[in-house]
C-alpha angles and dihedrals in degrees: 000000000000090000091054092050090049091052092048091048093050090046091054093046091050094053109111115246092222093059092046093050093050090047092048093052093045094048093045093057099035123146097028095194129086090359136314115276093236091056091046094049092046089054089050090054092048091050093046095242116161121261123219123207090257089057091054090049090048093053092047091048092053092045095046097098090049090049090051091050090051092048091047091052092048094045093045091052091051092050094050115096 
């Protein structure tokens, strides 16, 4: 298990920031019409509308690049002397 975590960690650290930033911007605004999913789901939460499991997956999917950037920043800080 430790070997798998080490491989995942090194994979995340090796991801280029440029690619992650482009992916994060694209996924944050997708789909452009009628409104981005993240905006739509945030409005649902603010209005107290119910979430289905697919909605949770959708939010996580659109946030994935931002989550990877955060993990990369945290892991890179740990690895720095």
